[in-house]
Every structure is written in structure tokens, then in C-alpha cells.
C-alpha angles and dihedrals in degrees: 000000000000129000091253090057089054089050091050102041115016116095123225109269096036119133108240123199118201132188143171089214095242121130118257111259121232116274092247089070095071098173094047090046092051090050091048091050090055089060099037125053149091134258143163116260105243105160142020120196128193122226111291118215119215127181094263104025144003121244111223123242113276145181133212127223124201104220101178150293135261111215141172125203091350094308117117108230102173131018117203113216125169124195121205124193125224090251094056116139092216123106116239134195135180104244096181136358124212112271120245109265095033115121126230117212104211136186124196109217132161094352093307134095116233127196110230099175141353110218132189094230143005090258092053091048092050091049091050091051091049092049096045097040102230103158097179097046120121132201129234124186113222113239099015115121106314090350096143092068119072113234101052102096122179097183134044121209 
């Protein structure tokens, strides 16, 4: 599916797989392998952004995937996020959707809703918020009412 389909249909928290449809090169070709890994991977959908008009051009709609963290001794040092625009040539697919009953921890920032964490329960989400210190975060239970669309919060943190 295309990037615009992901923007239109995929819920926040879904695992998205993307590919450029080329075969993976052998490990001995380190530069080719690194280039291939930049165009083939998987990440959790954490943000969708509408088109942004500027005085001289309009940035296309985009979405951001959280691909992972590098940590040391339990401290996250680097977070890997990758943003894809609606006109991306890559092929995308929803590998996994959030399960009903899971809880999204969301933050509204700059006119967009961003997924901070996907918890297994309300209790786990509240503990995560208390540990991480997000005062303006809100909770959304997956599958309740219009739960697959960010912006319809049932709970406030």
C-alpha cells in the first residue's frame, strides 16, 4: 500500500513495515547493506501530520515511525525516528495493529497528536506517565468507541 493509505487508514500504535522491494544484499557488502536498511524496515506509527503550507511551497502530509532506541544501563541514549512523506516511493504495509484494550498515551503538540507509549492496561499507562513525567499526556483505550482515531480521548492523565 502507499504512504497515503497509511495516513488515511492506519491507527496510531500500528507496526508499519516498509520496503523498496529490492533484495537484501549479502552482509559482506556493508555500505550496500546500510543503504538497503534505510529503505527497508519496520516501526511503530507515532505521529501523522497534515500538509503544511509555507510562503513558497507546501510540505506534503507525512507520518513518523519509531524504529527503536539505543540504551545503556537502562537509560535511553538515542531514539530512532523516521518520517515518510505522503509522496514516498516506498511500499508500506500494516504488520500489526494495536490490540483492543491496550492504552495509548498521547500528547497533543503543535496541532498534531503524538503517541508516546502503548501500554497493556490503564494502570500500566498511568505508571509510565508517572515515571516519565508527562503532565499533559492523555490516555485513549484502543477499541472503545472511536478508539482507532487519535483525538477521541476518554481519560485524562
